[in-house]
C-alpha positions as CSV (number, residue, x, y, z in Angstrom):
1,M,52.6,114.5,235.5
2,P,54.2,112.2,238.0
3,T,54.1,108.5,237.2
4,A,51.9,106.2,239.2
5,F,53.7,103.3,240.9
6,D,52.5,100.0,242.2
7,D,53.1,98.9,245.8
8,R,56.3,97.0,245.1
9,E,57.8,99.9,243.1
10,R,56.9,102.3,245.9
11,V,58.7,100.2,248.4
12,A,61.8,100.0,246.2
13,I,61.8,103.7,245.4
14,R,61.4,104.7,249.0
15,E,64.4,102.5,249.9
16,R,66.5,104.2,247.1
17,L,65.4,107.6,248.3
18,L,66.5,106.8,251.9
19,A,69.8,105.4,250.7
20,A,70.4,108.6,248.6
21,A,69.6,110.7,251.7
22,V,72.0,108.7,253.9
23,D,74.7,109.1,251.3
24,A,74.1,112.8,251.1
25,L,74.3,113.1,254.9
26,G,77.6,111.3,254.8
27,R,78.9,113.6,252.1
28,G,78.1,116.9,253.7
29,G,74.7,117.1,255.4
30,L,71.4,118.4,254.3
31,G,72.9,120.7,251.6
32,A,74.7,117.9,249.9
33,A,71.8,117.0,247.6
34,S,68.8,118.7,246.0
35,V,65.4,117.2,245.5
36,A,66.3,116.8,241.8
37,E,69.5,114.9,242.7
38,L,67.8,112.7,245.3
39,A,65.1,111.9,242.8
40,A,67.7,111.1,240.1
41,A,69.5,108.8,242.5
42,A,66.2,106.9,243.1
43,S,65.6,106.7,239.3
44,I,62.4,108.8,239.4
45,A,61.5,112.2,238.0
46,K,61.8,115.2,240.3
47,G,58.0,115.6,240.3
48,S,57.5,112.0,241.4
49,F,59.6,112.8,244.6
50,Y,56.6,114.5,246.1
51,L,54.5,111.3,245.8
52,F,56.8,110.0,248.6
53,Y,57.8,113.0,250.6
54,G,56.3,116.5,251.0
55,S,59.8,118.0,251.3
56,K,63.5,117.2,251.3
57,E,63.6,117.6,255.1
58,E,60.9,115.0,255.6
59,L,63.1,112.5,253.7
60,F,66.2,113.5,255.6
61,M,64.3,113.0,258.9
62,D,63.4,109.5,258.0
63,A,67.0,108.8,256.9
64,L,68.3,110.3,260.1
65,E,66.0,108.1,262.2
66,G,67.3,105.1,260.4
67,I,70.9,106.2,261.1
68,E,70.0,106.6,264.8
69,R,68.5,103.1,264.9
70,D,71.8,101.7,263.6
71,Y,73.7,103.7,266.2
72,R,71.4,102.5,269.0
73,A,72.0,98.9,267.9
74,V,75.5,99.2,269.4
75,F,73.8,99.9,272.8
76,E,71.2,97.2,272.3
77,A,73.9,94.6,272.0
78,A,75.5,95.4,275.4
79,P,73.6,92.9,277.6
80,A,74.8,90.0,275.4
81,L,78.5,90.9,275.7
82,P,80.7,88.9,278.1
83,G,82.2,90.2,281.3
84,T,81.2,92.4,284.2
85,A,78.8,95.3,284.0
86,F,81.7,97.7,283.7
87,E,83.5,95.6,281.0
88,R,80.4,95.3,278.9
89,L,79.6,99.0,279.1
90,H,83.2,99.9,278.4
91,A,83.2,97.8,275.3
92,T,79.9,99.3,274.2
93,F,81.1,102.9,274.5
94,K,84.3,102.1,272.6
95,A,82.1,100.5,269.9
96,A,79.9,103.6,269.8
97,F,83.0,105.8,269.2
98,D,84.1,103.4,266.5
99,K,80.6,103.6,264.9
100,V,80.7,107.4,264.8
101,A,84.3,107.4,263.4
102,S,83.7,104.8,260.7
103,D,80.2,105.8,259.5
104,P,80.1,109.3,257.8
105,A,76.3,109.3,258.0
106,V,76.4,108.8,261.8
107,A,79.0,111.5,262.2
108,S,76.8,113.9,260.3
109,I,74.1,114.0,263.0
110,D,75.1,117.2,264.7
111,G,73.3,120.1,266.3
112,R,73.0,122.1,263.1
113,T,71.4,119.2,261.2
114,L,68.8,118.6,264.0
115,D,68.2,122.4,264.3
116,R,67.5,122.8,260.6
117,L,65.1,119.8,260.5
118,T,63.3,121.0,263.6
119,R,62.7,124.4,262.1
120,A,61.7,123.0,258.7
121,L,59.3,120.2,259.7
122,P,55.8,120.4,261.1
123,P,55.7,120.4,265.0
124,E,53.9,117.1,265.0
125,R,56.6,115.4,263.0
126,V,59.3,116.8,265.4
127,A,57.3,115.6,268.4
128,R,57.0,112.1,266.9
129,H,60.8,112.1,266.5
130,V,61.4,113.2,270.1
131,E,58.9,110.6,271.4
132,G,60.5,107.9,269.4
133,D,63.9,108.8,270.8
134,A,62.7,108.8,274.3
135,A,60.9,105.4,273.9
136,A,64.0,103.8,272.3
137,M,66.2,105.0,275.2
138,A,63.7,103.8,277.8
139,S,63.7,100.4,276.1
140,I,67.5,100.1,276.1
141,A,67.7,101.4,279.7
142,A,65.2,98.7,280.8
143,A,67.2,96.0,279.0
144,W,70.4,97.2,280.6
145,S,68.8,97.4,284.0
146,S,67.5,93.8,283.7
147,A,70.9,92.7,282.7
148,G,72.5,94.3,285.8
149,L,74.4,96.9,283.8
150,L,73.2,100.0,285.5
151,G,74.1,101.4,288.9
152,P,71.7,102.8,291.4
153,D,69.6,105.7,290.3
154,V,70.8,105.4,286.7
155,G,68.1,105.3,284.0
156,A,67.0,106.4,280.6
157,A,68.0,110.0,281.0
158,E,71.5,109.2,282.0
159,L,71.8,106.7,279.2
160,A,70.6,109.2,276.7
161,G,73.1,111.7,278.0
162,A,75.9,109.2,277.7
163,G,74.9,108.5,274.1
164,Y,74.9,112.2,273.2
165,A,78.2,112.6,275.1
166,V,79.8,110.2,272.6
167,F,78.6,112.4,269.7
168,L,79.8,115.6,271.3
169,V,83.2,114.2,272.1
170,A,83.5,112.5,268.7
171,M,82.8,115.8,267.0
172,G,85.6,117.5,268.8
173,L,88.1,114.7,268.0
174,R,88.3,115.4,264.3
175,S,91.1,118.0,264.5
176,L,93.2,116.1,267.1
177,P,96.4,114.1,266.4
178,D,95.8,110.3,266.3
179,E,97.5,109.6,269.7
180,L,95.5,112.3,271.5
181,R,92.3,111.2,269.8
182,A,92.8,107.6,270.9
183,S,93.6,108.6,274.5
184,T,90.5,110.9,274.6
185,V,88.3,108.0,273.4
186,A,89.8,105.7,276.0
187,V,89.3,108.0,278.9
188,T,85.8,109.0,277.9
189,A,84.6,105.4,277.2
190,R,86.0,104.3,280.6
191,G,84.4,107.3,282.4
192,L,81.0,106.8,280.9
193,A,81.1,103.0,281.7
194,M,82.1,103.7,285.3
195,A,79.3,106.3,285.7
196,L,76.5,104.2,284.3
197,A,77.7,100.9,286.0
198,G,78.0,102.7,289.3
199,V,81.7,102.0,289.7
200,E,83.3,104.3,292.3
201,G,86.9,105.4,292.1
202,S,89.5,104.9,289.5
203,G,92.3,103.2,291.4
204,P,93.9,99.8,290.7
205,D,90.9,98.0,292.3
206,S,88.4,99.5,289.8
207,G,87.7,98.7,286.2
208,P,88.9,95.9,284.0
209,G,91.7,93.8,285.5
210,G,91.2,95.2,289.0
211,R,90.2,93.2,292.0
212,D,86.5,94.3,291.8
213,G,86.3,93.6,288.0
214,G,84.1,96.7,287.6
215,R,81.5,95.5,290.2
216,G,81.7,98.7,292.2
217,S,82.9,99.9,295.6
218,D,81.2,97.1,297.7
219,S,83.7,94.5,296.5
220,V,86.6,96.9,297.1
221,G,85.4,97.6,300.6
222,G,85.1,93.9,301.2
223,D,88.7,93.3,300.2
224,S,89.8,96.1,302.5
225,D,87.8,94.7,305.4
226,S,89.4,91.2,304.9
227,R,92.9,92.7,304.9
228,N,92.2,94.6,308.1
229,E,90.9,91.5,309.8
230,E,94.0,89.6,308.8
231,R,96.2,92.3,310.3
232,R,94.3,92.2,313.6
233,T,94.8,88.4,313.9
234,E,98.5,88.4,313.1
């Protein structure tokens, strides 16, 4: 018969279960640990596992949501970074790629993992996950907009798409040589930053170090107008 636990023990055990699930995800995904192994890692009997979670998938969904929160923290930090909108977003997307590359648990969040969880869990639990993701992206988009980081007509949907793009590209980088992997990350991070910040063009006047400093086409056009005026008065 499963052991009864007091409130403090329950909190500690739940934390150990989540840590075990995150470790399993980093080692190979949902199949990397059984209920018995997860329970043993949390120092409880297998039967006691079900006092905390109805299934292994429920635990893994909670663990995955924690991993997603860690990943989103990279984006939440963007408004506090120095520089222009482009420079801050460029640094943010490079940091997001670094996060996926350096954290095995983050890298484990792929389509197969999400598909298995979606099929195994009750619809209401999946709906809660989807709603939570949407709310988190909307919050980050609002913060980015308030900080002047987003271009016209760029919102939560575009931000969510950019976040998923980092994952999709990162998954395809694993088999590439180091040099090609680095150049792919550089180009993708720059492109995503330009798209979200509303920077037009990719010439010498765009992006970091250019005359517009990533502020967009208005400043580039302004420079051009000034030069034309100088020519007319010579």
